[in-house]
C-alpha atoms as a printed R data frame, in Angstrom:
    type eleno elety resid chain resno       x      y       z
1   ATOM     1    CA   UNK     A     1   0.030  0.130  -0.007
2   ATOM     2    CA   UNK     A     2   1.530  3.215  -0.738
3   ATOM     3    CA   UNK     A     3   1.202  6.887   0.332
4   ATOM     4    CA   UNK     A     4  -1.781  7.788  -1.446
5   ATOM     5    CA   UNK     A     5  -3.735  4.745  -1.648
6   ATOM     6    CA   UNK     A     6  -2.710  4.749   2.173
7   ATOM     7    CA   UNK     A     7  -4.121  8.853   2.366
8   ATOM     8    CA   UNK     A     8  -7.589  7.701   0.544
9   ATOM     9    CA   UNK     A     9  -8.884  4.479   2.219
10  ATOM    10    CA   UNK     A    10  -8.381  6.383   5.993
11  ATOM    11    CA   UNK     A    11 -10.149  9.017   4.191
12  ATOM    12    CA   UNK     A    12 -12.920  6.502   4.054
13  ATOM    13    CA   UNK     A    13 -12.082  5.108   7.588
14  ATOM    14    CA   UNK     A    14 -11.127  1.948   6.283
15  ATOM    15    CA   UNK     A    15  -8.607 -0.691   6.924
16  ATOM    16    CA   UNK     A    16  -4.942  0.934   6.450
17  ATOM    17    CA   UNK     A    17  -2.093 -1.173   7.018
18  ATOM    18    CA   UNK     A    18  -1.064  2.211   8.970
19  ATOM    19    CA   UNK     A    19  -2.145  5.206   9.506
20  ATOM    20    CA   UNK     A    20  -0.827  8.124   7.808
21  ATOM    21    CA   UNK     A    21   1.763 10.020   8.925
22  ATOM    22    CA   UNK     A    22   0.946 13.813   7.844
23  ATOM    23    CA   UNK     A    23   3.398 15.235  10.259
24  ATOM    24    CA   UNK     A    24   4.342 18.740   8.924
25  ATOM    25    CA   UNK     A    25   8.028 19.688   8.485
26  ATOM    26    CA   UNK     A    26   9.563 22.341   7.600
27  ATOM    27    CA   UNK     A    27  12.874 23.881   9.802
28  ATOM    28    CA   UNK     A    28  13.463 20.501  10.917
29  ATOM    29    CA   UNK     A    29  13.379 19.129   6.653
30  ATOM    30    CA   UNK     A    30  16.133 21.565   5.800
31  ATOM    31    CA   UNK     A    31  18.791 21.279   7.988
32  ATOM    32    CA   UNK     A    32  18.102 17.085   7.642
33  ATOM    33    CA   UNK     A    33  19.377 17.857   4.744
34  ATOM    34    CA   UNK     A    34  22.348 20.322   5.670
35  ATOM    35    CA   UNK     A    35  20.360 23.347   3.973
36  ATOM    36    CA   UNK     A    36  20.374 26.963   5.451
37  ATOM    37    CA   UNK     A    37  16.597 28.327   5.797
38  ATOM    38    CA   UNK     A    38  17.236 30.716   3.014
39  ATOM    39    CA   UNK     A    39  17.455 27.739   0.567
40  ATOM    40    CA   UNK     A    40  14.277 26.059   1.564
41  ATOM    41    CA   UNK     A    41  12.597 29.370   1.239
42  ATOM    42    CA   UNK     A    42  13.972 30.489  -2.153
43  ATOM    43    CA   UNK     A    43  14.563 27.876  -4.333
44  ATOM    44    CA   UNK     A    44  11.818 25.136  -4.905
45  ATOM    45    CA   UNK     A    45  14.670 22.006  -5.665
46  ATOM    46    CA   UNK     A    46  16.077 22.348  -2.006
47  ATOM    47    CA   UNK     A    47  12.314 22.347  -0.664
48  ATOM    48    CA   UNK     A    48  11.546 19.019  -2.826
49  ATOM    49    CA   UNK     A    49  14.493 16.950  -1.711
50  ATOM    50    CA   UNK     A    50  14.096 18.114   1.923
51  ATOM    51    CA   UNK     A    51  10.685 16.577   1.409
52  ATOM    52    CA   UNK     A    52  11.588 13.203  -0.138
53  ATOM    53    CA   UNK     A    53  13.929 13.249   2.349
54  ATOM    54    CA   UNK     A    54  11.500 13.081   5.214
55  ATOM    55    CA   UNK     A    55   9.419 10.606   3.304
56  ATOM    56    CA   UNK     A    56  12.643  8.398   2.474
57  ATOM    57    CA   UNK     A    57  14.298  8.784   5.818
58  ATOM    58    CA   UNK     A    58  11.022  8.959   7.996
59  ATOM    59    CA   UNK     A    59   7.952  7.679   6.134
60  ATOM    60    CA   UNK     A    60   6.086 10.540   5.950
61  ATOM    61    CA   UNK     A    61   2.849 10.090   3.945
62  ATOM    62    CA   UNK     A    62   3.091 13.380   2.457
63  ATOM    63    CA   UNK     A    63   5.180 15.793   0.703
64  ATOM    64    CA   UNK     A    64   4.626 19.442   1.405
65  ATOM    65    CA   UNK     A    65   4.799 22.919  -0.264
66  ATOM    66    CA   UNK     A    66   4.507 24.511   2.732
67  ATOM    67    CA   UNK     A    67   7.691 26.697   3.867
68  ATOM    68    CA   UNK     A    68   6.941 30.355   5.697
69  ATOM    69    CA   UNK     A    69   3.753 32.797   5.179
70  ATOM    70    CA   UNK     A    70   4.979 35.291   2.865
71  ATOM    71    CA   UNK     A    71   4.461 34.072  -0.534
72  ATOM    72    CA   UNK     A    72   1.171 35.763  -1.453
73  ATOM    73    CA   UNK     A    73   2.844 38.390   0.295
74  ATOM    74    CA   UNK     A    74   5.699 39.278  -0.799
75  ATOM    75    CA   UNK     A    75   3.587 38.757  -4.150
76  ATOM    76    CA   UNK     A    76   1.121 41.806  -2.698
77  ATOM    77    CA   UNK     A    77   4.687 43.724  -2.476
78  ATOM    78    CA   UNK     A    78   5.624 43.053   0.971
79  ATOM    79    CA   UNK     A    79   9.908 43.580   1.425
80  ATOM    80    CA   UNK     A    80  10.692 40.449   3.171
81  ATOM    81    CA   UNK     A    81  13.754 39.528   4.660
82  ATOM    82    CA   UNK     A    82  15.311 36.481   4.367
83  ATOM    83    CA   UNK     A    83  18.512 36.249   6.667
84  ATOM    84    CA   UNK     A    84  21.004 33.043   5.477
85  ATOM    85    CA   UNK     A    85  19.530 30.890   8.064
86  ATOM    86    CA   UNK     A    86  16.640 32.226   9.931
87  ATOM    87    CA   UNK     A    87  13.005 32.392   9.520
88  ATOM    88    CA   UNK     A    88  11.659 35.545   6.993
89  ATOM    89    CA   UNK     A    89  11.767 38.358   8.812
90  ATOM    90    CA   UNK     A    90   9.517 41.308   7.289
91  ATOM    91    CA   UNK     A    91  10.383 44.971   6.904
92  ATOM    92    CA   UNK     A    92   7.684 47.085   7.634
93  ATOM    93    CA   UNK     A    93   4.026 46.269   7.016
94  ATOM    94    CA   UNK     A    94   2.712 46.615   3.483
95  ATOM    95    CA   UNK     A    95  -0.606 48.601   4.679
96  ATOM    96    CA   UNK     A    96   0.403 51.164   7.372
97  ATOM    97    CA   UNK     A    97  -2.646 52.918   6.625
98  ATOM    98    CA   UNK     A    98  -6.135 51.431   6.286
99  ATOM    99    CA   UNK     A    99  -5.559 53.798   2.572
100 ATOM   100    CA   UNK     A   100  -3.164 52.006   1.596
101 ATOM   101    CA   UNK     A   101  -6.167 48.768   0.715
102 ATOM   102    CA   UNK     A   102  -6.606 50.856  -2.556
103 ATOM   103    CA   UNK     A   103  -3.056 50.960  -3.688
104 ATOM   104    CA   UNK     A   104  -3.138 46.254  -3.438
105 ATOM   105    CA   UNK     A   105  -3.227 44.645  -7.014
106 ATOM   106    CA   UNK     A   106  -3.980 41.010  -6.668
107 ATOM   107    CA   UNK     A   107  -0.442 39.281  -7.228
108 ATOM   108    CA   UNK     A   108  -0.339 36.603 -10.888
109 ATOM   109    CA   UNK     A   109   0.525 32.918  -9.473
110 ATOM   110    CA   UNK     A   110   2.517 32.860 -12.662
111 ATOM   111    CA   UNK     A   111   4.260 35.447 -12.406
112 ATOM   112    CA   UNK     A   112   4.856 36.947  -8.825
113 ATOM   113    CA   UNK     A   113   8.442 35.218  -8.163
114 ATOM   114    CA   UNK     A   114   7.839 33.424  -4.746
115 ATOM   115    CA   UNK     A   115   4.342 32.246  -5.384
116 ATOM   116    CA   UNK     A   116   5.445 30.645  -9.051
117 ATOM   117    CA   UNK     A   117   8.335 29.249  -6.665
118 ATOM   118    CA   UNK     A   118   5.728 27.435  -5.089
119 ATOM   119    CA   UNK     A   119   4.525 25.806  -8.239
120 ATOM   120    CA   UNK     A   120   7.550 24.608  -9.409
121 ATOM   121    CA   UNK     A   121   7.682 22.844  -6.587
122 ATOM   122    CA   UNK     A   122   4.468 20.906  -6.751
123 ATOM   123    CA   UNK     A   123   5.463 20.252 -10.465
124 ATOM   124    CA   UNK     A   124   8.601 18.519  -9.183
125 ATOM   125    CA   UNK     A   125   6.938 16.464  -6.766
126 ATOM   126    CA   UNK     A   126   4.179 15.616  -9.252
127 ATOM   127    CA   UNK     A   127   7.415 14.678 -11.538
128 ATOM   128    CA   UNK     A   128   9.003 12.207  -9.106
129 ATOM   129    CA   UNK     A   129   6.129 11.074  -6.882
130 ATOM   130    CA   UNK     A   130   2.873 11.870  -8.364
131 ATOM   131    CA   UNK     A   131   0.156  9.309  -7.536
132 ATOM   132    CA   UNK     A   132   2.303  7.466  -5.000
133 ATOM   133    CA   UNK     A   133   2.913 10.003  -2.397
134 ATOM   134    CA   UNK     A   134  -0.065 12.229  -2.047
135 ATOM   135    CA   UNK     A   135   1.182 16.413  -2.324
136 ATOM   136    CA   UNK     A   136   0.165 19.334  -0.388
137 ATOM   137    CA   UNK     A   137   0.153 22.807  -1.719
138 ATOM   138    CA   UNK     A   138  -0.251 25.838   0.793
139 ATOM   139    CA   UNK     A   139  -2.226 28.783   0.325
140 ATOM   140    CA   UNK     A   140  -2.422 31.321   3.880
141 ATOM   141    CA   UNK     A   141  -6.065 31.730   4.545
142 ATOM   142    CA   UNK     A   142  -7.527 35.760   4.263
143 ATOM   143    CA   UNK     A   143  -7.167 36.737   7.891
144 ATOM   144    CA   UNK     A   144  -3.835 35.151   8.020
145 ATOM   145    CA   UNK     A   145  -2.872 36.687   5.010
146 ATOM   146    CA   UNK     A   146  -4.382 40.778   6.453
147 ATOM   147    CA   UNK     A   147  -2.617 39.691   9.286
148 ATOM   148    CA   UNK     A   148   0.947 39.408   7.429
149 ATOM   149    CA   UNK     A   149   0.075 41.972   5.573
150 ATOM   150    CA   UNK     A   150  -1.271 44.761   8.367
151 ATOM   151    CA   UNK     A   151   0.517 43.622  11.155
152 ATOM   152    CA   UNK     A   152  -1.395 41.249  13.846
153 ATOM   153    CA   UNK     A   153  -1.617 43.545  16.311
154 ATOM   154    CA   UNK     A   154  -2.854 46.430  13.632
155 ATOM   155    CA   UNK     A   155  -5.607 43.663  12.734
156 ATOM   156    CA   UNK     A   156  -6.851 43.092  15.902
157 ATOM   157    CA   UNK     A   157  -7.507 46.232  16.653
158 ATOM   158    CA   UNK     A   158  -9.160 47.254  12.822
159 ATOM   159    CA   UNK     A   159 -11.325 44.088  13.742
160 ATOM   160    CA   UNK     A   160 -13.585 46.267  16.306
161 ATOM   161    CA   UNK     A   161 -12.560 49.692  15.682
162 ATOM   162    CA   UNK     A   162 -13.071 48.820  11.356
163 ATOM   163    CA   UNK     A   163 -15.086 45.919  10.610
164 ATOM   164    CA   UNK     A   164 -16.096 46.688   7.132
165 ATOM   165    CA   UNK     A   165 -12.797 47.495   5.712
166 ATOM   166    CA   UNK     A   166 -11.826 44.093   7.614
167 ATOM   167    CA   UNK     A   167 -14.074 42.769   5.397
168 ATOM   168    CA   UNK     A   168 -12.989 44.409   2.308
169 ATOM   169    CA   UNK     A   169  -9.502 43.917   2.732
170 ATOM   170    CA   UNK     A   170 -10.364 40.085   3.462
171 ATOM   171    CA   UNK     A   171 -12.053 39.776  -0.360
172 ATOM   172    CA   UNK     A   172  -8.631 40.526  -1.230
173 ATOM   173    CA   UNK     A   173  -6.962 37.911   0.147
174 ATOM   174    CA   UNK     A   174  -9.759 35.087  -0.107
175 ATOM   175    CA   UNK     A   175  -9.634 35.984  -4.008
176 ATOM   176    CA   UNK     A   176  -5.861 35.545  -3.851
177 ATOM   177    CA   UNK     A   177  -6.076 32.329  -1.926
178 ATOM   178    CA   UNK     A   178  -8.163 31.067  -4.575
179 ATOM   179    CA   UNK     A   179  -6.537 31.726  -7.475
180 ATOM   180    CA   UNK     A   180  -3.173 30.173  -5.454
181 ATOM   181    CA   UNK     A   181  -4.673 27.144  -4.822
182 ATOM   182    CA   UNK     A   182  -6.409 26.956  -8.324
183 ATOM   183    CA   UNK     A   183  -3.054 27.112  -9.832
184 ATOM   184    CA   UNK     A   184  -1.334 24.639  -7.218
185 ATOM   185    CA   UNK     A   185  -4.458 21.816  -8.490
186 ATOM   186    CA   UNK     A   186  -2.926 22.989 -12.144
187 ATOM   187    CA   UNK     A   187   0.367 22.636 -11.342
188 ATOM   188    CA   UNK     A   188  -0.913 18.938  -9.708
189 ATOM   189    CA   UNK     A   189  -1.044 19.958  -5.743
190 ATOM   190    CA   UNK     A   190  -3.262 16.701  -4.438
191 ATOM   191    CA   UNK     A   191  -4.501 17.995  -1.605
192 ATOM   192    CA   UNK     A   192  -4.690 22.711  -0.590
193 ATOM   193    CA   UNK     A   193  -3.377 22.727   2.817
194 ATOM   194    CA   UNK     A   194  -5.026 26.394   4.714
195 ATOM   195    CA   UNK     A   195  -2.920 28.032   7.334
196 ATOM   196    CA   UNK     A   196  -4.907 30.763   9.239
197 ATOM   197    CA   UNK     A   197  -3.212 30.707  12.339
198 ATOM   198    CA   UNK     A   198  -4.414 34.456  13.995
199 ATOM   199    CA   UNK     A   199  -8.123 33.014  13.527
200 ATOM   200    CA   UNK     A   200  -7.123 31.055  17.243
201 ATOM   201    CA   UNK     A   201  -7.056 34.557  18.586
202 ATOM   202    CA   UNK     A   202 -10.949 35.623  17.822
203 ATOM   203    CA   UNK     A   203 -13.547 35.260  19.469
204 ATOM   204    CA   UNK     A   204 -16.123 32.332  17.601
205 ATOM   205    CA   UNK     A   205 -18.717 35.111  16.215
206 ATOM   206    CA   UNK     A   206 -15.563 36.427  14.679
207 ATOM   207    CA   UNK     A   207 -14.769 33.782  13.277
208 ATOM   208    CA   UNK     A   208 -17.818 33.402  12.096
209 ATOM   209    CA   UNK     A   209 -17.821 36.415  10.534
210 ATOM   210    CA   UNK     A   210 -14.090 37.022   9.328
211 ATOM   211    CA   UNK     A   211 -12.500 33.921   8.979
212 ATOM   212    CA   UNK     A   212 -15.093 30.712   8.012
213 ATOM   213    CA   UNK     A   213 -16.737 32.126   4.825
214 ATOM   214    CA   UNK     A   214 -13.029 32.847   3.482
215 ATOM   215    CA   UNK     A   215 -12.294 29.414   4.121
216 ATOM   216    CA   UNK     A   216 -15.346 27.680   2.546
217 ATOM   217    CA   UNK     A   217 -14.284 29.611  -0.501
218 ATOM   218    CA   UNK     A   218 -10.982 27.897  -1.165
219 ATOM   219    CA   UNK     A   219 -12.309 24.996  -0.106
220 ATOM   220    CA   UNK     A   220 -15.352 24.892  -2.082
221 ATOM   221    CA   UNK     A   221 -13.000 25.359  -4.963
222 ATOM   222    CA   UNK     A   222 -10.837 22.921  -3.939
223 ATOM   223    CA   UNK     A   223 -13.675 20.114  -3.747
224 ATOM   224    CA   UNK     A   224 -15.010 21.123  -6.986
225 ATOM   225    CA   UNK     A   225 -12.055 20.416  -8.619
226 ATOM   226    CA   UNK     A   226 -12.012 17.004  -6.904
227 ATOM   227    CA   UNK     A   227  -9.056 17.671  -3.990
228 ATOM   228    CA   UNK     A   228  -8.509 18.013  -0.658
229 ATOM   229    CA   UNK     A   229  -8.117 20.289   1.729
230 ATOM   230    CA   UNK     A   230  -7.091 20.390   4.923
231 ATOM   231    CA   UNK     A   231  -7.560 23.125   7.044
232 ATOM   232    CA   UNK     A   232  -4.549 24.296  10.180
233 ATOM   233    CA   UNK     A   233  -5.407 26.309  12.837
234 ATOM   234    CA   UNK     A   234  -2.006 26.854  15.157
235 ATOM   235    CA   UNK     A   235  -2.873 27.256  18.790
236 ATOM   236    CA   UNK     A   236  -6.663 25.915  20.988
237 ATOM   237    CA   UNK     A   237  -9.077 26.250  18.495
238 ATOM   238    CA   UNK     A   238 -11.390 24.229  20.840
239 ATOM   239    CA   UNK     A   239 -13.672 27.316  20.952
240 ATOM   240    CA   UNK     A   240 -14.029 26.951  17.238
241 ATOM   241    CA   UNK     A   241 -13.628 23.769  16.647
242 ATOM   242    CA   UNK     A   242 -17.128 23.061  15.251
243 ATOM   243    CA   UNK     A   243 -16.666 26.272  13.039
244 ATOM   244    CA   UNK     A   244 -13.962 24.527  11.503
245 ATOM   245    CA   UNK     A   245 -15.781 20.830  11.039
246 ATOM   246    CA   UNK     A   246 -17.961 23.751   8.812
247 ATOM   247    CA   UNK     A   247 -15.208 24.743   6.557
248 ATOM   248    CA   UNK     A   248 -15.396 22.296   3.863
249 ATOM   249    CA   UNK     A   249 -12.368 20.613   4.788
250 ATOM   250    CA   UNK     A   250 -12.439 17.126   4.720
251 ATOM   251    CA   UNK     A   251  -8.540 16.700   7.041
252 ATOM   252    CA   UNK     A   252  -8.824 19.158   9.930
253 ATOM   253    CA   UNK     A   253  -5.647 19.770  11.991
254 ATOM   254    CA   UNK     A   254  -5.587 20.026  15.865
255 ATOM   255    CA   UNK     A   255  -3.723 21.033  18.023
256 ATOM   256    CA   UNK     A   256  -2.280 19.393  21.037
257 ATOM   257    CA   UNK     A   257  -4.516 22.252  23.246
258 ATOM   258    CA   UNK     A   258  -7.516 20.622  21.802
259 ATOM   259    CA   UNK     A   259  -9.124 17.524  23.290
260 ATOM   260    CA   UNK     A   260  -9.074 14.595  20.343
261 ATOM   261    CA   UNK     A   261 -11.008 12.620  21.567
262 ATOM   262    CA   UNK     A   262 -14.208 14.911  22.483
263 ATOM   263    CA   UNK     A   263 -13.776 16.242  18.982
264 ATOM   264    CA   UNK     A   264 -14.097 13.561  17.132
265 ATOM   265    CA   UNK     A   265 -16.570 11.693  19.175
266 ATOM   266    CA   UNK     A   266 -19.045 14.833  17.728
267 ATOM   267    CA   UNK     A   267 -17.722 15.680  14.141
268 ATOM   268    CA   UNK     A   268 -15.289 12.559  13.582
269 ATOM   269    CA   UNK     A   269 -18.291 11.284  11.084
270 ATOM   270    CA   UNK     A   270 -17.543 13.835   9.029
271 ATOM   271    CA   UNK     A   271 -13.887 14.920   9.063
272 ATOM   272    CA   UNK     A   272 -10.199 13.171   9.680
273 ATOM   273    CA   UNK     A   273  -8.895 14.972  11.994
274 ATOM   274    CA   UNK     A   274  -5.143 15.148  12.047
275 ATOM   275    CA   UNK     A   275  -3.084 14.827  15.454
276 ATOM   276    CA   UNK     A   276  -2.538 16.345  17.398
277 ATOM   277    CA   UNK     A   277   0.307 15.353  20.631
278 ATOM   278    CA   UNK     A   278   2.192 18.271  22.001
279 ATOM   279    CA   UNK     A   279   5.137 19.245  19.328
280 ATOM   280    CA   UNK     A   280   7.380 20.353  21.747
281 ATOM   281    CA   UNK     A   281   6.794 18.219  24.935
282 ATOM   282    CA   UNK     A   282   6.661 15.547  23.432
283 ATOM   283    CA   UNK     A   283   7.941 14.796  20.213
284 ATOM   284    CA   UNK     A   284  11.204 17.520  20.821
285 ATOM   285    CA   UNK     A   285  11.878 17.241  24.615
286 ATOM   286    CA   UNK     A   286  10.066 13.974  25.088
287 ATOM   287    CA   UNK     A   287  11.537 10.220  25.329
288 ATOM   288    CA   UNK     A   288  11.090  7.573  22.477
289 ATOM   289    CA   UNK     A   289   8.527  6.306  25.136
290 ATOM   290    CA   UNK     A   290   6.689  8.977  25.409
291 ATOM   291    CA   UNK     A   291   6.416  9.476  21.631
292 ATOM   292    CA   UNK     A   292   5.343  6.033  20.867
293 ATOM   293    CA   UNK     A   293   2.568  6.483  23.571
294 ATOM   294    CA   UNK     A   294   1.193  9.562  22.531
295 ATOM   295    CA   UNK     A   295   0.580  8.944  18.816
296 ATOM   296    CA   UNK     A   296  -1.450  5.748  19.278
297 ATOM   297    CA   UNK     A   297  -3.525  7.899  22.449
298 ATOM   298    CA   UNK     A   298  -3.833  9.896  19.509
299 ATOM   299    CA   UNK     A   299  -5.084  7.776  17.373
300 ATOM   300    CA   UNK     A   300  -7.165  6.075  19.688
301 ATOM   301    CA   UNK     A   301  -9.265  9.133  19.988
302 ATOM   302    CA   UNK     A   302  -9.361 10.477  16.658
303 ATOM   303    CA   UNK     A   303 -11.368  6.977  15.438
304 ATOM   304    CA   UNK     A   304 -10.991  5.292  12.256
305 ATOM   305    CA   UNK     A   305 -10.840  8.208   9.887
306 ATOM   306    CA   UNK     A   306  -7.918  9.937  11.446
307 ATOM   307    CA   UNK     A   307  -3.810 11.002  11.032
308 ATOM   308    CA   UNK     A   308  -1.303 10.630  12.711
309 ATOM   309    CA   UNK     A   309   0.429 14.532  13.280
310 ATOM   310    CA   UNK     A   310   1.846 16.291  16.189
311 ATOM   311    CA   UNK     A   311  -0.534 19.299  16.835
312 ATOM   312    CA   UNK     A   312   1.841 21.628  14.582
313 ATOM   313    CA   UNK     A   313   5.004 21.812  12.945
314 ATOM   314    CA   UNK     A   314   7.831 19.680  14.030
315 ATOM   315    CA   UNK     A   315  10.576 21.283  15.666
316 ATOM   316    CA   UNK     A   316  14.132 21.961  14.635
317 ATOM   317    CA   UNK     A   317  16.621 19.528  16.611
318 ATOM   318    CA   UNK     A   318  13.863 17.070  17.483
319 ATOM   319    CA   UNK     A   319  15.774 13.776  17.481
320 ATOM   320    CA   UNK     A   320  14.902 11.481  14.829
321 ATOM   321    CA   UNK     A   321  14.603  8.438  16.752
322 ATOM   322    CA   UNK     A   322  11.081  9.472  18.153
323 ATOM   323    CA   UNK     A   323  10.175 10.324  14.598
324 ATOM   324    CA   UNK     A   324  11.183  6.378  13.867
325 ATOM   325    CA   UNK     A   325   8.796  5.731  17.126
326 ATOM   326    CA   UNK     A   326   5.763  7.183  16.195
327 ATOM   327    CA   UNK     A   327   5.734  5.018  13.103
328 ATOM   328    CA   UNK     A   328   6.315  2.609  15.175
329 ATOM   329    CA   UNK     A   329   3.476  3.083  16.695
330 ATOM   330    CA   UNK     A   330   1.195  3.435  13.638
331 ATOM   331    CA   UNK     A   331   2.360 -0.119  12.334
332 ATOM   332    CA   UNK     A   332   2.020 -1.859  15.367
333 ATOM   333    CA   UNK     A   333  -1.811  0.564  16.833
334 ATOM   334    CA   UNK     A   334  -2.636 -1.253  12.835
335 ATOM   335    CA   UNK     A   335  -1.372 -4.511  13.563
336 ATOM   336    CA   UNK     A   336  -3.545 -4.557  17.135
337 ATOM   337    CA   UNK     A   337  -6.475 -3.468  15.245
338 ATOM   338    CA   UNK     A   338  -6.371 -6.256  12.840
339 ATOM   339    CA   UNK     A   339  -5.836 -8.473  15.450
């Protein structure tokens, strides 16, 4: 059973040789192949090599074009510095005054350099492993993109002070998300991941107004084109799980603060939940035995459609034996289920 078949069967709740490992890797993957982070962010060939190494060395079941949150933002014109081996740093918000919204022009995924670089990554994944390993493209959710362009603190104030203006900004961001998702699907993506981390900071009512409709727009387009949507919101999303379940995503990531068992009991017949052990306390700092136990506990809690992953990105310098132990837990979990 290859990874693509494993994913398809798991989405339907059918037996698999082991539940899929859908861990998110970025900094870990770059350093695993001895590459600086700047090359991982700026050269799709490095990103592809690093992800192929994750599959080959750690039995990961997904190839992912996720790297950093600034692909679309640089297309809009945000200036971002890329230290040689550090995280990218925006120089200043692109939208410093509300009137700057009128100056925004939708970026073209086929000509914006960093958006095009992601398309090239997806194409190269397709060439090397299409049909065998799921290929995940990635877009920023509209609210997350608005925060990238405006700054998180400023956007939080705008939600209260000028909500109608925020909705205008979100319309522009959502259209960009849809266009970028479609371009990645045309390049060969099987899954469109959508990151909307800032959504965990707002109330359920605000989420329903400022995040959910725009996520639904992306996932509706993804589904119409026969692809799978994956929603990723970092942090404690316990208060908005019902809304996330209504997003149209077929896979919903849960961070470690969320009660997987309770959530799967309520919504697991509709959605495959992914996660959700602690990426720091368990994956990075825990023992192999801690990882084994946590991975199995999450699978038992998540039901027969759930996917295995740490609650968020696997941290840099995570011991390799901990990732191997996660995979041992998956194989033995499936074996025990079949006996």
